[in-house]
N, C-alpha and C positions, 0 to 999 in steps of 0.2 A: 284907606277903604277904596275899593275899585269903583270905577265908573259904572253907572247903571247899564245893564245889558252886557257887560264884559265879564267873561268867565274868570274866576279867580285862579291863579296859578297853583298847580298841585305842589304840595310840600316836597322838598327834595327826598330822594330814596335814602333810606338808612344806609350808612356806610357798609354794614355787614352784608346787606342784600347785593350791593354793587360788587362786592368782593366775590360772592358766590357766582354771580353771573359771569364775571371775568374768568373764574376758574373753569366754569362749564364750557365757555367758548374755547378756552385754551385746550381743554380736554378733547373737545370735538376736533379741533385743528390737529391735535396729535393723532387721534384716531384716523382722520382722513389721510394724514401723512403715512401712518403705518400701513393702511389699506393700499395706498398708492405704491408704496415700496413692495408690498407683498405681490401685488399684481405685476409689477415690473420684474421681480425676480422669478415669479412663477412662469412668466411668458418668455423669459430668456431662453434661447436655444440651448439644448444640451451640448456641452463642449465636445468637439471632435477629437477622438483619441488616436486615430490612425487606421491602419489597414491590417486585416487578418489574412495572412497568406496561406492558401490551401494548395498543397502540392500533390501531383499524381502523374502517372504515365497513362497513355491511351493509345489504342491501335489505330493509327491513321493510314497505315500501310500493312500489307501482309494478309494473312488468313482472316483476321477479324476486322478488316478495315471498314466494312459497312456498318457493323454494330458499333465499332469504336467511334466513328464519325458522328453517328446519331447520339451516342452517349455524351460526347463532348458538347453537341448542340443543346442537349437537355441541361447539362451543367451550366452552360453559359446563359441559358434562359432563366434559370433560377437565380443565378448571380445577378442578372439584370433586375429581377423582381426584388430580391433582398435589398440591394443597394438603392433601388428606386423607391423603397418603402421604409426608409429610415435606418437601414442597416440593423445592427444589434447593439444593445446597450449593455455594457459591462462596467461595473464600479462607477456608475454615473457618467460614463462617457460613451459616445456613439462611435462604432467601428463599421467600416465597410469591408467587403471581401475582395480579394484579388486571387487570380488563378496562376499557378506556376506549373506548367505541364510540358512533357516531352513525348514524342512519338516512340513507343517501344517496338514498333514494327511487328507486333504480334509474336515477338520472340522472347522466350523465357530468359535467355541469356542476357538480355538488356536490363532486366529488372534489378539485378544485383548491383549494377553500376549506376543506374539512373536514380533510384530512390535515395541512396546515400548522398548523391549530389544535390538532390532536392532538399534534403534535410540539413546537411552540413554546410554546403556552399550557398544555397539559396535561402536557407533559414525559414523553411515552411513550418508553421506552427501546428497545422493539422494536415492529415492525409486522406485522400480517397484512394481506393484500391484500383488496379487496372481492370480492364474488361477481360472476362473469361475466368474459369476456375483454375486452369493451370497457372496463369500469370498471377492470380490472387494468392494461390498457394505459395508461390515463390516470394511474394511481397509481404505476406503476413508476418514472418519472423522478423523482418526489418522494422515493423511497427513496434515490436516489443524491444528489440535491440536498442533502438534510438528513442524509446519511450514517447511514441506519438500515437494518438487516437487515429484509427484508419476505418473509414466507412466503406463497406463492400457493396457495390451496386451491380456487378456483373459476374460475380463468382458465387454460384449457388450450390456447388457440389458438397454433399455432406462430408466428403473425404477431407475437405480443407480442415475440418475440426477433428477428424478421427486420429486418435493417438497423440494429439498435440493440445497443449493449453494455449489458447490465443487470448492473451490478456487484453490487448488493445484493439482487436479486430471486431467490428460490429456489422452484422448483416442487415441490410434493408429489405432485400427481396426474399421470396419464399425459397425453400431448399429444393434441390434437384429431385429428390425422391418422390415428390408429389406432382411433378410436371405433367406426366401422362395419365394420371389417375382419372381425370374427367373423361378422357377418350375411352379408357377401358370400361369405366362405369356405363357410358352410353352404349357401347357394344354389348356389354353383358345384359343390359336392360332390353335392348331392341333386337339384337342378333346374337344370342348366346351360343349358337352352334357354329359361328364363324371360326375359322382357323387363322391364327395370327402368325405373321412373320415379323421378326425384329431384326433390323439392320441399322447399325449405329456406329458413330465414330469412336475410335479407341482412345478417347480422352476421358479424364475423370468425370466431368459433368455428364457427357452423353452416355457413358457406361453406367454411371450411377442412376440417371433418370430412367434409362431403358430397362436395366436389370430390375429396378424396383417395380416397374410396370409389368414385367414378365412374371415376377413373383406374385404380384397382386392378381393378375389375370388367372394364373394357375390356382390361386387360393379360392377363386370364384368358380372353378371347374372348367375354365375355358382352355382350349387346346392351343399351345404354342408349338408350331411345327418347324420353325426355323429361327435360329438365334446366332447371329454372327456380327462381329465387329469388323471395321475396316480402318486402314491407316488414315490419320488425319490429313495427310497430303495426297490422298487417293485421287487419281485422275480418271479412273474408269471403274465403274461398279457393275459392269455387265455380267460378270461371272456370278457375283453374289445375288443379283436380282433374278438371274435365270434359275439359280439353285432354289431360291425362295419360291418362285413360280412352280418349279418341278416338285417341290415339297407339298404342293396342294394348298398353299396359303390363300385365304380369301382377303385378308387385310394386311396392311403394312404400317408398322410404327417404327419410330427411331429417328435417324438422321443425326445432326450435330449442330452445325451452324449454317450461315447463309450460303456459302460457296458449295458445300457438299449437299445441301438441300436442293439447290438448283441442279446439281449433278444427278441426284437420284431421279428427279422428275424428268430430266432429259433422257436418261437411259431407260426409263420405264417404257418409253414409246417403242423401243426396238427389242427389248428383252422379255417383256411380259406378254405371253400369249393372250389373245383376246378371250374374254373381256379383261380389262385391267383390274387391279385390286378394287374391291368394292368400297373400302374405307382406307383412307390414308391420314395419318397424323404424324407430323414431323416437328422436331424441336426447332426453335429459334427462327428459321428461315421464313416460315409461313406468315409470321406477324409483320414482316417488313413490307411496306408498300411496293418496294422494288420487286418483290417476289411475283406479284401479279403483273407488274409492268413488263417483266422479262418473259413470263410464261403466257400471258394473255389468257385465252380460254382454258388452257391446260391447268391453270391454277384453280378453276372453279371446283368447289366441293372438297378441296383439300383442307384439312383441319390442322390446328396446332395450338399448343398451350401458350397463354400470354399472362404476363404479370400485371398488365394494365391496358385498357383501351379507352379511347375518348368517349365511348358510349357508357362506360361505367361511371356513375355519378355519385361522388362523395361531396358533402357540403357541411358548412358550420352547423346547420340545423340537424343534419343526420348525426354529426358528432355529439351534439347536445343531447339528442334522444338516446344515444348510447352511453351517455355519462362520460364522454371523452372531451378533452380540450382540442381546439383546432388551431392550426398555424399555417399561414401561407395562402397562395392563390387557390381558387376553385379549379376543378378540371377544365372548365370552359375558359377561365382566365389564363391558365397555363397553356392551353392549346392555342388560344388567340395570340398570346405573346410569342410563343414558339414560331407560329406561322409568320408573324410580322418580322421576326429576326432571321428567318430561313426561307425566304422567297416563296412563301405560301405552302411549304411542305407541312404535311400532317405528322405529328409526333407518333412514333411507335413506342412499344413498351421499354425499349432500351433507353430512349430519351427520358421517359418518365422516371424509371427507377434510378437513373444516374442523377437527374435533377433532384429527386427526393432525397438522395444521400446528402447533398449539400444543404438542403432545407432542414433535414433532421439534425445535422451537425450545428447549424445556426441556432436552432431552437434550444439544443442542449447547452450550448455556450451561454446563451442568454439566461436560461433557467439556473445554470450553475453559477452565473455571475462571476465567471473565472475563465482563464485560459489554461489553467493547470490540468495536465493530462489526467491525473487521478480523479479530480473533481468532475471533469466533463465525462469521463468514462463511467463514473458512478451515476451521474445524472442520466446518461443513456440507459443504464441498467434499470433505472426506476421509472422510466417513461412508458406510458401507454396512451398514445395520442392518435389523432387522425389528421391526415393532410390530403392533398389532391390525389396521392398515390394509394391511399387506403390507410389501414391501421398499421401502427408500428409498436412492437413490443418484443423484447428479446429475453431469452432465458439466461441463466448464469454464465453460459459459455459464450454468449454473444450471437447465438442463432436466432433468426426471426421465427416467431411463433404465432403472430396475429394476422399477417398479411394474407389475403385471399387471391387465388388465381382464377382465370376464366379460360374457356375453350372458344376459339374463333374458327370461322370457316369462310372461305371466299365463295361468294354467290353472285353470279352475273357481274363480276368485276368489283363487287363491294364486299369489304370485310365485315362480317357479322359476328356478334357475340351469341353463341348458341347454348352455352352452359355457364353458370347455373341458370335454371329457368326463371328464377326470381328477377334477374336483371337482364335476361337475354333480349336482343332486338331481332332475333330470327330463330328458326328451328333448324336442327341439323338435317341436311339433305343427304340421302343415301339412295343408290350407290354412286360412287365416283365414275364418271363416264369417259374421262380422258379429253374432254373438250368443253 
């Protein structure tokens, strides 16, 4: 018997109860161990698989050197973004991108030797096309011959696909035949009685773009009083501009690339009797910041079609509202990164479209979960997405069908988007004054 005031010891727990408690504790220990292991493996970094080599030529010298250099800077900017944001994951491994490129010097003859070198000797897995429609036309058959996907960022002529089946060529930018449509629409709406002169380079892109605009203007009942091409290596366009002036033209459309765009503007000063053309819309050249730097006040009120401008705002929320998936940086992020990598320069559309080609390729590789040409090409054909450059969707031939263009105009030294009105940050000024 226990002493008074002392609690009596509890009877020992039954053996079965002690056994249940032991099992429960053991089970909890196992659960904790499994959870810890799961957390450990889930937080392990994805193993690095290597580098995806993307090969291409680009024009760092010759006729297309301005557009080519800006295109390269755009590609390098997106390369920096992709590799800085985890690369792409394929089959459970992370891959970064590397670039393998050569200067084609704006010469078609270099394409046939450089791309086989890129593929056979350098072992590039994927390709970007060169800048310009003539060079892209020369490169496209090599993508099929060597079975490589090739993204086209600077070759928009419809002729690239005319009469040929391009199995592996995929276009990121809008086609040439709609480049000057906004300019013609604006003239038809606001000055339908104006007479139009068309003067353009005799290459496939410039011819395709300008001839499509001429046909469109005529279908609207507008008068085209002058229609003439010039050699791509032209050094003087005085004769042609004088003839356009003598034909009674009010407006001038056409051009080709940066160099000849400057040439047209320079010769206008001495060949076109006062007043100058009331409305000018030139391909390619107008969108480059150097156009205004070179011409100063003479650039004011000159318009041109653009594939992209920093003022055009695409975003993940915009993509969501359109029912599209989003991939990559926002336009503001692309612009900021581009400027940080290029001494504060502002990207023009050549940089954006070229960068977008690498971005679209990276997205397709990730979604296909493969490096196989057939699988990636099939994924590109099924994609309808949005990125900083805008919408991407191609038809069965590889032609872009979703991307939208804008019309820009230099005003008081600032490049403004003037069409379409829904996204414009300025209204089109008329007439051109020459200063």
